[in-house]
Each structure stands twice: as structure tokens, then as C-alpha cells.
C-alpha positions, 0 to 999 in steps of 0.5 A: 504505528497509526493508521494515519502514519501508514497512509502517509508512508504509502503516499510518499512511497507512491509519489517517490517510487511510482509517480517520479516525484509527482503529487497527483493529489493522492489521498487515502481513497484515491482509486489506485487501480482505476487511475492506473497508479498501480499495476501488477509490477507495481504490486510486486514492488509494493509488497517488498516495500510493505515487508521492509517498512512494516515487517508484514508479509502479505500472503498470496491469497490477499493479493487482490484488487480489493486490498490494493484499490486505495491507500486506505485498503492497503493500510487495512491490509497491513494492519490486519497482518500486523495484528495477526503477526503479534504474539 
């Protein structure tokens, strides 16, 4: 899956599941933590979505503000673990 496709899936997830259908102008660099879009409870839900949609389990060591700061950083996290899981 391409980087653009992952960003778009994540954006749609946030709009439908977190923002109750409101598109507040999210883009790949929107500061999710600063804008209050994501919090610790939402991270737990997001991890389930990532596992279901992308087949990626994020290790506890990578559950940091750095990796969940924007759609792009989450995408990078997914791609990093997706590549590591490939034989």
C-alpha cells in the first residue's frame, strides 16, 4: 500500500471515528496531539484500527508522542513495521 493510501485511510478513520464525521481540515501534517484530536484512549482505538486495516502490531516501545503527532508520522510508523514484518 502506498504512503498516500495509508494517509487517506487514516484521515478517513479520524473523520468518521474520532471527529464524528467532521472534516476539520486534517492533512498529513496536522498536529493531532496539539489540536486535541488524539489522546491516550484514541491511541488505543487507533492501534486496533492499524492492526485490522494494515496487519501491523505496534510494539509498546513505539507508542510515543513522536509517532502519533500527525497522519504522516503514523504512516511512517505503519510502513516501518510493515517492512519489518515482511520475510
